[in-house]
C-alpha positions as CSV (number, residue, x, y, z in Angstrom):
1,P,53.9,36.3,115.7
2,E,57.0,34.1,114.7
3,V,54.9,32.5,111.4
4,Q,54.5,36.4,110.5
5,F,58.1,36.8,111.7
6,L,59.4,34.2,109.4
7,A,57.2,34.6,106.4
8,N,57.5,38.7,105.8
9,R,61.2,37.1,105.6
10,G,60.6,34.9,102.7
11,Y,59.9,31.1,104.2
12,A,57.4,29.2,104.2
13,V,55.3,28.5,107.0
14,L,53.1,25.3,107.7
15,Q,51.6,25.4,110.9
16,P,49.0,23.0,110.8
17,N,45.8,22.0,112.8
18,F,47.1,18.1,113.9
19,R,44.4,16.0,114.4
20,G,43.2,16.4,118.2
21,S,43.6,20.2,117.9
22,T,41.3,21.7,119.7
23,G,37.8,24.1,118.1
24,Y,36.7,21.3,115.8
25,G,34.8,19.8,117.9
26,R,35.1,16.7,120.1
27,K,35.2,14.1,117.4
28,F,38.3,15.1,116.1
29,W,40.0,15.9,119.6
30,E,39.3,12.2,120.3
31,I,40.5,11.1,117.1
32,S,43.9,12.1,118.4
33,F,43.8,9.5,121.3
34,K,46.8,7.0,121.7
35,Q,48.1,8.7,118.3
36,W,50.8,10.8,119.8
37,G,53.8,10.4,117.5
38,L,52.1,8.5,115.0
39,S,48.6,9.7,112.8
40,M,49.4,13.7,114.4
41,Q,53.1,13.0,113.7
42,D,51.3,11.8,110.0
43,D,49.8,15.7,109.7
44,V,53.0,17.3,110.2
45,T,54.4,14.8,107.5
46,D,51.7,15.1,105.1
47,G,51.4,19.0,104.8
48,T,55.5,19.1,104.6
49,K,55.3,16.6,101.4
50,W,52.4,18.8,99.6
51,L,54.8,22.0,100.2
52,I,57.0,20.1,98.7
53,E,55.2,18.5,95.9
54,K,53.8,22.1,94.9
55,G,57.0,23.4,94.4
56,I,56.4,25.8,97.6
57,A,59.3,24.5,100.0
58,N,62.7,22.7,98.8
59,P,63.8,19.1,100.4
60,K,66.8,20.4,101.5
61,K,65.7,23.2,103.2
62,I,63.4,21.8,105.4
63,A,63.1,23.0,109.5
64,I,60.8,21.7,112.1
65,Y,60.5,23.4,115.7
66,G,57.3,23.7,118.0
67,G,56.5,24.2,121.6
68,S,54.0,21.9,124.2
69,Y,53.4,19.4,122.1
70,G,54.6,20.8,118.6
71,G,58.1,20.7,121.1
72,Y,57.7,17.1,121.5
73,A,56.2,16.9,117.1
74,T,59.8,18.1,116.2
75,L,61.3,14.9,117.9
76,Q,59.1,13.0,116.4
77,G,60.0,15.0,113.4
78,I,63.9,14.3,113.7
79,V,63.5,11.1,114.9
80,R,60.6,9.4,111.6
81,E,62.0,12.1,108.9
82,P,65.8,12.7,109.6
């Protein structure tokens, strides 16, 4: 519901299935081991950069939020990509 709320108000929303997301098999899950804040975060950063390159997102108007691991990814995004 949050994604639809934002999208219906004109926001571009990136909701990535970063490495380790469930539902993609054991290998996809295992590549996330010991990668919190590393390659898992790169998936979020790469997706954001792609949106900017395609002109979908304005680099001066990027926001990030999340809960559970998404909360951790939010903190890492603020620290690594201010």
